[in-house]
C-alpha positions in Angstrom: 4.5 27.1 -8.4 4.4 26.9 -4.7 5.0 23.1 -4.7 8.7 23.7 -5.4 9.1 26.1 -2.5 10.1 25.2 1.1 7.4 25.7 3.7 9.8 27.9 5.6 13.3 28.9 4.5 14.9 28.9 7.9 18.2 30.2 6.6 16.6 33.2 5.0 14.4 33.8 8.0 17.3 33.6 10.4 19.3 36.1 8.2 16.3 38.5 8.3 16.3 38.1 12.1 20.0 39.0 12.1 20.9 35.6 13.4 18.8 36.1 16.6 17.0 32.7 17.0 14.9 33.9 20.0 13.7 36.9 18.0 12.9 34.7 15.0 10.9 32.3 17.2 9.0 35.2 18.7 8.2 36.6 15.3 7.1 33.2 14.0 4.9 32.7 17.0 3.3 36.2 16.6 2.7 35.5 12.9 1.2 32.1 13.6 -1.1 33.7 16.1 -2.1 36.4 13.5 -2.9 33.9 10.7 -6.5 33.1 11.8 -7.3 36.8 11.6 -5.9 37.1 8.1 -7.9 34.1 7.0 -11.1 35.4 8.6 -10.7 38.7 6.9 -10.0 37.2 3.5 -13.0 34.8 3.9 -15.3 37.7 5.0 -14.2 39.7 1.9 -14.9 36.6 -0.2 -18.3 36.1 1.3 -19.1 39.8 0.9 -17.9 39.7 -2.7 -15.4 42.5 -1.8 -12.5 41.7 -4.1 -10.7 44.9 -3.3 -10.6 44.1 0.4 -9.7 40.5 -0.4 -6.8 41.7 -2.5 -5.6 44.1 0.2 -5.8 41.5 3.0 -4.1 38.9 0.9 -1.4 41.5 0.1 -0.8 42.0 3.9 -0.6 38.2 4.4 1.8 37.9 1.5 4.1 40.5 3.0 4.0 39.2 6.5 4.7 35.7 5.4 7.4 36.8 3.0 9.2 38.7 5.8 9.5 35.4 7.7 10.4 33.4 4.6 7.2 31.4 4.9 7.5 30.8 1.2 4.4 28.6 0.4 2.0 30.8 2.4 3.4 33.9 0.7 3.0 32.3 -2.8 -0.6 31.3 -2.3 -1.4 34.7 -0.7 0.1 36.4 -3.8 -2.3 34.3 -6.0 -5.2 35.4 -3.9 -4.1 39.0 -4.2 -4.0 38.7 -8.0 -7.4 37.0 -8.1 -8.8 39.9 -6.0 -7.2 42.5 -8.2 -8.5 40.9 -11.3 -11.9 40.2 -9.8 -11.9 36.6 -10.9 -14.7 34.2 -10.1 -15.3 32.8 -6.6 -14.5 29.3 -7.7 -10.9 30.3 -8.3 -10.8 32.1 -5.0 -12.3 29.2 -3.0 -9.9 26.7 -4.5 -7.0 29.0 -3.7 -8.3 29.5 -0.2 -8.4 25.8 0.3 -4.7 25.6 -0.8 -3.9 28.5 1.6 -5.4 26.6 4.5 -3.4 23.5 3.5 -0.2 25.6 3.5 -1.1 27.1 6.8 -1.6 23.7 8.3 1.8 22.6 6.9 3.4 25.8 8.3 1.9 25.0 11.7 3.1 21.4 11.6 6.6 22.6 10.5 6.8 25.1 13.4 5.6 22.5 15.9 8.4 20.2 14.8 11.1 22.8 14.8 14.0 22.3 17.3 14.9 25.9 17.9 17.9 24.9 19.9 19.5 23.4 16.7 20.0 26.8 15.1 
């Protein structure tokens, strides 16, 4: 479950950035700026009942967050992807969307409190 995962695994993320803290920060900032678009697209697909698009957009969010070791966002996005692929009911999707939004808020808070000079 996503409860056992770190919000961000900074060691993994820094390894993926080849130890370049400035590059990692830039990528985190770009991802953070892109999150609202991901959420809007997923919510639109949910509203339209388009589970295929929901699954595809959740897959993209999963991949983007996994690349930056944003573990909890990635885990919940994977759940949304599977819900979309299996065309589960909207109640499951809405509950999972609420969890996604909570994980995004935790991610935002974690980034805001990150002392990039400590890396």
